[in-house]
C-alpha positions in Angstrom: 40.0 -120.7 158.0 41.9 -117.3 157.7 42.9 -117.5 161.7 44.1 -121.0 161.5 46.3 -120.1 158.5 47.7 -117.2 160.8 48.1 -119.6 163.7 50.0 -122.2 161.6 52.1 -119.3 160.2 53.0 -118.0 163.8 54.0 -121.4 164.8 56.2 -122.1 161.7 57.7 -118.7 162.4 58.5 -119.4 166.6 59.9 -122.8 165.1 62.1 -121.2 162.7 63.5 -118.6 165.0 64.1 -121.3 167.6 66.1 -123.2 165.0 68.3 -120.1 164.3 68.9 -119.4 167.8 69.8 -122.9 168.6 
């Protein structure tokens, strides 16, 4: 459970950074 939450958080962060850099 914990690892899955961290994985989703990481993906969200990557998407957020891409959105800013776009």
